[in-house]
C-alpha positions in Angstrom: 83.5 96.0 114.8 84.2 97.5 118.2 82.3 94.7 120.0 84.6 92.1 118.2 87.7 94.2 119.2 86.7 94.3 122.8 86.0 90.5 122.9 89.6 90.0 121.5 91.0 92.2 124.2 89.1 90.7 127.0 90.0 87.1 125.9 93.7 88.1 125.9 93.9 89.3 129.5 94.2 85.8 130.8 97.3 85.4 128.7 99.1 88.5 130.0 101.6 86.4 131.9 103.0 85.0 128.6 104.9 88.2 127.7 104.2 91.2 129.9 105.3 89.3 133.0 107.8 87.0 131.4 111.0 87.2 133.4 109.3 89.3 136.1 109.7 88.3 139.7 107.0 86.9 142.0 108.4 88.5 145.2 110.5 91.6 144.5 113.9 91.6 146.0 114.7 94.7 148.1 118.1 96.3 148.6 119.6 98.8 151.0 121.5 101.9 149.7 124.7 100.3 151.0 124.2 97.1 148.9 123.5 99.1 145.8 126.5 101.5 146.4 128.9 98.6 146.9 127.7 96.8 143.8 128.3 100.0 141.8 131.7 100.4 143.4 132.7 96.9 142.5 132.0 97.6 138.8 133.7 100.9 138.9 136.8 99.5 140.6 137.1 96.7 138.1 139.7 98.2 135.8 139.2 95.6 133.0 135.5 96.1 133.0 135.7 99.9 132.8 138.3 99.7 130.1 136.1 97.4 128.0 133.1 99.6 128.6 134.9 102.7 127.5 136.8 101.2 124.6 133.7 99.4 123.3 131.7 102.6 123.1 134.5 104.5 121.4 135.0 101.7 118.9 131.2 101.8 118.1 131.4 105.6 117.6 134.4 105.4 115.3 132.8 102.6 113.2 129.8 104.8 112.6 132.0 107.9 111.8 133.8 105.8 109.2 130.5 104.5 107.8 129.4 108.1 107.3 132.8 109.0 105.6 134.0 111.6 108.1 137.5 112.4 109.4 136.4 113.4 112.9 133.5 114.5 115.0 133.2 117.7 117.1 130.9 117.0 120.0 129.3 119.5 122.4 126.4 117.4 123.9 127.7 116.3 127.4 125.8 113.0 127.1 127.5 112.2 123.9 130.9 113.3 125.4 130.2 110.8 128.2 129.4 108.1 125.7 132.6 108.7 123.8 135.2 109.1 126.6 133.3 108.7 129.9 133.8 112.3 131.0 131.2 113.6 133.3 131.0 117.1 134.8 128.0 119.4 135.4 125.9 117.7 132.7 122.8 119.8 132.9 124.9 123.0 132.9 126.7 122.1 129.7 123.5 121.0 128.0 122.7 124.7 127.6 126.2 126.2 127.8 128.5 124.7 125.0 131.7 125.5 126.9 133.2 122.1 126.7 133.7 120.0 123.6 135.4 116.9 122.3 137.2 116.1 119.0 137.0 112.4 118.1 139.3 111.4 115.2 138.0 108.5 113.1 141.6 107.1 113.0 141.9 104.5 115.8 145.5 105.5 116.6 144.7 109.2 117.2 143.9 110.5 120.6 140.5 112.1 121.4 140.9 115.8 122.4 138.8 117.1 125.3 138.4 120.9 125.6 137.2 121.8 129.1 138.1 123.6 132.3 141.0 122.3 134.4 138.8 120.7 137.0 139.2 117.0 137.3 141.4 116.7 134.3 144.4 115.0 136.0 142.3 112.2 137.5 140.4 111.8 134.2 143.5 111.5 132.1 145.1 109.0 134.4 142.1 106.8 134.0 142.5 106.8 130.2 146.2 105.9 130.2 147.2 108.4 127.6 144.3 107.8 125.2 142.7 111.2 125.9 144.4 114.6 125.5 143.3 117.6 127.5 143.1 121.2 126.2 141.6 124.4 127.7 138.3 125.3 126.0 137.5 128.6 124.3 134.3 130.1 125.8 132.4 131.4 122.8 128.9 132.1 124.1 127.2 135.4 124.9 127.4 134.7 128.6 131.1 133.8 128.6 132.3 136.3 126.0 129.7 139.1 126.1 130.3 141.7 123.3 133.5 139.7 122.4 131.4 136.7 121.3 132.3 137.0 117.6 136.0 137.4 118.4 135.9 134.2 120.6 133.9 132.3 117.9 136.6 133.2 115.4 139.3 132.0 117.9 137.3 128.7 118.2 137.3 128.3 114.4 141.0 128.9 114.3 141.5 126.3 117.0 139.5 123.7 115.2 141.1 124.5 111.9 144.6 123.9 113.4 143.4 120.5 114.8 141.2 119.2 112.0 143.2 120.2 108.9 146.2 117.9 109.8 143.7 115.1 110.4 142.1 115.7 107.0 145.5 115.5 105.2 145.9 111.9 106.2 142.3 110.8 106.1 140.6 109.2 103.1 137.5 111.4 103.9 139.4 114.7 103.7 137.8 117.7 105.3 134.4 116.1 105.8 133.6 116.6 109.5 130.7 115.7 111.8 129.7 118.7 114.0 127.0 119.0 116.7 124.9 122.2 117.1 126.8 125.4 117.7 126.6 129.1 116.7 125.9 129.8 113.1 129.0 131.9 112.8 131.1 129.0 113.9 129.8 126.5 111.4 130.0 129.2 108.7 133.6 129.8 109.7 134.5 126.1 109.3 132.8 126.0 105.9 134.8 129.1 104.8 137.9 127.1 105.7 136.8 124.4 103.2 135.2 121.9 105.6 132.2 119.8 104.5 130.0 119.5 107.6 127.4 116.9 108.5 125.2 116.6 111.6 127.2 114.6 114.1 124.0 113.4 115.8 123.4 111.0 113.0 126.4 108.7 113.4 126.3 109.2 117.2 122.7 108.0 117.5 123.5 104.9 115.3 126.5 104.1 117.4 124.6 104.5 120.7 121.7 102.3 119.5 123.6 99.0 119.7 124.9 98.2 123.2 128.0 96.2 124.2 127.9 93.4 126.8 129.5 95.8 129.3 126.9 98.4 128.6 124.1 95.9 129.4 125.8 95.1 132.7 125.9 98.8 133.6 122.3 99.2 132.5 121.2 96.3 134.7 122.8 97.9 137.7 121.1 101.2 137.0 117.7 99.5 136.7 118.3 97.8 140.0 118.9 101.1 141.7 115.8 102.7 140.1 113.6 99.7 140.8 114.5 100.0 144.5 113.6 103.7 144.4 110.2 102.9 142.8 109.6 100.3 145.5 110.2 102.9 148.2 107.9 105.3 146.4 105.3 102.6 146.1 105.6 101.8 149.9 104.8 105.4 150.6 101.5 105.0 148.7 100.4 101.9 150.5 99.0 103.9 153.5 99.9 107.4 152.5 100.2 110.2 155.0 97.4 112.8 155.0 97.9 115.6 152.6 101.1 114.1 151.1 102.0 115.8 147.9 103.1 114.4 144.5 106.4 116.1 144.9 107.0 114.5 148.4 106.3 111.1 147.0 108.3 111.6 143.8 111.3 112.9 145.8 111.7 109.4 147.3 112.7 108.0 143.9 115.1 110.9 143.3 116.7 110.5 146.8 117.4 106.8 146.2 118.9 107.6 142.8 121.3 110.3 144.1 122.3 108.2 147.2 123.3 105.3 145.0 125.4 107.3 142.5 122.8 108.0 139.9 122.5 111.4 138.3 119.1 113.0 137.8 115.6 112.5 136.6 115.2 113.8 133.1 111.5 114.6 133.6 109.0 115.1 136.5 106.5 112.7 135.1 104.6 111.5 138.2 101.0 112.6 138.7 97.8 111.6 140.5 94.0 111.6 140.2 92.7 113.9 137.5 96.2 114.8 136.4 96.8 111.3 135.2 94.9 111.9 131.9 96.1 113.2 129.5 99.6 112.0 130.1 102.7 114.3 130.4 101.5 116.3 133.4 104.3 116.9 135.8 104.6 116.3 139.5 103.6 119.2 141.7 102.1 120.2 145.0 98.8 118.5 144.5 97.7 116.4 147.5 97.2 112.7 146.8 93.9 111.2 147.9 93.1 107.7 149.0 91.8 105.6 146.0 93.3 107.8 143.3 95.6 106.5 140.6 99.2 107.5 140.8 101.5 106.9 137.9 105.1 107.6 137.0 107.6 107.3 134.2 111.1 106.9 135.7 113.1 108.7 133.0 116.2 108.5 135.3 119.8 108.9 134.2 121.2 106.5 136.7 124.7 105.1 137.6 127.3 105.1 134.9 125.2 107.6 133.0 122.6 105.1 131.7 119.0 105.9 131.2 116.4 103.8 133.0 113.0 104.1 131.5 110.0 102.1 132.7 106.5 103.2 133.9 104.3 101.9 136.6 100.8 102.8 137.9 99.6 102.4 141.5 96.5 103.2 143.5 96.9 105.3 146.6 95.9 103.5 149.8 96.2 100.0 148.3 97.5 98.7 151.6 94.6 99.9 153.7 92.2 97.3 155.2 89.3 96.6 152.8 90.9 98.5 149.9 89.4 97.8 146.5 90.5 99.3 143.2 87.6 100.5 140.9 86.6 98.4 138.0 87.6 101.2 135.6 91.1 101.3 137.2 91.4 97.6 136.7 90.1 97.7 133.1 92.5 100.5 132.0 95.4 98.8 133.8 94.8 95.5 132.0 94.5 97.3 128.6 97.9 99.0 129.1 99.5 95.7 130.0 97.9 94.0 127.0 99.3 96.7 124.7 102.8 96.3 126.1 102.6 92.5 125.9 101.5 92.6 122.3 104.1 95.1 121.1 107.0 93.5 123.0 106.3 90.3 121.0 106.9 92.1 117.7 110.4 93.1 118.6 112.6 90.4 117.1 115.9 90.8 115.3 115.3 91.5 111.6 111.8 93.0 112.0 111.3 96.3 110.2 110.0 99.3 112.0 107.2 99.4 109.4 106.2 95.9 110.3 106.3 96.6 114.0 104.2 99.8 113.4 101.5 98.2 111.4 101.2 95.1 113.5 100.9 97.0 116.7 98.2 96.4 119.3 95.0 98.1 118.0 94.3 101.0 120.3 90.5 101.4 120.8 89.1 104.6 119.4 88.3 106.0 122.9 92.0 106.0 123.8 93.5 107.1 120.4 93.5 110.9 121.1 95.5 110.5 124.3 97.9 107.7 123.2 101.6 108.1 123.9 103.4 109.6 121.0 105.4 106.5 120.2 104.8 102.8 120.8 108.5 102.0 121.3 111.8 104.0 121.5 115.5 103.4 122.1 116.9 103.8 125.6 120.6 104.2 126.3 122.1 107.2 127.9 118.9 109.0 127.2 115.8 108.4 125.1 117.3 107.7 121.7 117.1 106.2 118.2 114.9 104.5 117.1 111.4 105.9 117.6 108.7 103.5 116.4 105.4 105.2 115.8 101.8 104.2 115.8 100.1 103.3 112.5 98.0 106.5 112.5 101.2 108.6 112.7 103.3 106.7 110.1 102.6 109.0 107.2 103.6 112.1 109.2 106.5 110.9 111.3 107.3 107.3 110.7 110.6 106.0 109.2 111.8 102.5 108.5 114.7 100.6 109.9 115.6 97.2 111.4 115.3 95.9 114.9 118.7 94.6 115.8 120.2 92.4 118.5 121.9 94.7 121.1 119.3 97.4 120.9 117.8 98.4 124.3 114.2 99.6 123.9 111.3 100.8 126.0 107.8 99.7 125.1 105.2 102.3 125.9 101.5 102.3 126.8 99.2 105.0 128.0 95.5 104.3 128.3 93.4 107.5 128.9 89.9 108.1 127.6 89.1 111.1 125.5 86.0 111.4 127.7 88.1 112.2 130.8 88.7 110.2 134.0 92.0 108.7 135.2 94.6 107.2 132.9 97.2 104.4 133.2 100.8 104.4 132.2 102.8 101.2 131.8 106.1 100.7 130.1 108.8 98.0 130.0 112.6 98.4 129.5 114.4 95.5 127.7 117.1 94.4 125.3 116.9 92.7 122.0 118.5 89.3 122.0 118.6 86.6 119.3 115.3 85.3 120.7 113.5 88.7 120.8 112.7 91.2 123.6 114.3 90.3 126.9 112.9 92.2 129.9 115.3 94.1 132.0 112.8 95.9 134.3 111.9 92.7 136.1 111.7 93.6 139.8 108.6 95.8 140.0 105.9 93.4 138.9 102.3 94.4 138.0 100.0 95.3 140.9 98.0 92.3 142.1 95.0 94.4 143.3 94.6 95.7 139.8 94.6 92.2 138.4 92.3 90.6 141.0 90.5 88.4 138.5 93.7 86.8 137.4 95.7 86.0 140.6 98.0 83.6 138.6 99.5 86.4 136.7 103.3 86.7 137.1 103.4 83.5 139.2 105.9 80.7 138.5 
């Protein structure tokens, strides 16, 4: 059986260009920081574009709130606040400190209410032309309130009751409210006031899963920025400096992202040599040696707050005279590309998650133990709904749903033997159109030295 499987895999390598490389460039286009900054500024200065971007997201969110029969949502996650009203400030700080929050009424005519510090509020409110109302937040955490935490939580409950009860009186959904995670005393206090609470993450994830045209434009710009950062990182690996560390190389990507108005890398997933298998080992001070595999997963929150998620694998020293990748490096690289190629083709509008799961590329037994935890996942302002699992994990974790036009997804592959040795990470970021999966991560094509037997791959 295994012999037949390997024959099928080997025969498919010549067809990799049909899907894995479809839409990818022959000769990558390179950009200066100035070009990327100016492109982002043109979008940001286009008032009509920014209005459509913001209003389109808020409309999606309110549609999902109504579909879930709630009067309003109370949001603490700074990424979800950005999605709803495009407010950004100290995102990573507020991820762990719920000191700013947003109330989004389902009623289209009602203003959203942002509770935060005074910083930046005037400029923000001007941009929203009266559609957003600012209020000072109540700090109800241990750090901000100390031994007065319970008192401040009760103040917060009173504040929310004063806002939500009038909304409930005129809403067909009454006192049913969507709330994100917060202290137990706060949610208990709202329930004591008669509110019926649901998890706000449910309607928010459904809303975020379908992108507007303006979101795709913003995502394309973010991908362009991150692709340039990956090219600069790749350049550093062509003839790497002696004793260069993973962190020094990884910082090149981060530097480009920050310079071009991106935000942060959500993970540190770049590694080399023996750290490449199993996957999920973080960048560190390890020195990169000539001939070693170097792989990365971008996981970057880029310009406009959109997540850019594709993965590439390189070999250190690929630009040195006489360089040759090993046969095992080439074999594993081709397997990863074949996996992505196959699974991309399954992603057509109307396909069920179950169908995609059970028709996925058959991972050889040697690589099962170290496979990536999902075969495909949503990608928007972070990794998001849906997660599509492998057949072996369906019973434990899988759930059904439908692939829909407008979803932006990342298709994953990790090939790493359970016997050890180096691994290969490859991943593509795309959007579902009426015709299927359209590649967005087009400007960092596969490595020719790892596909030497098939020089026609990715050619016109």
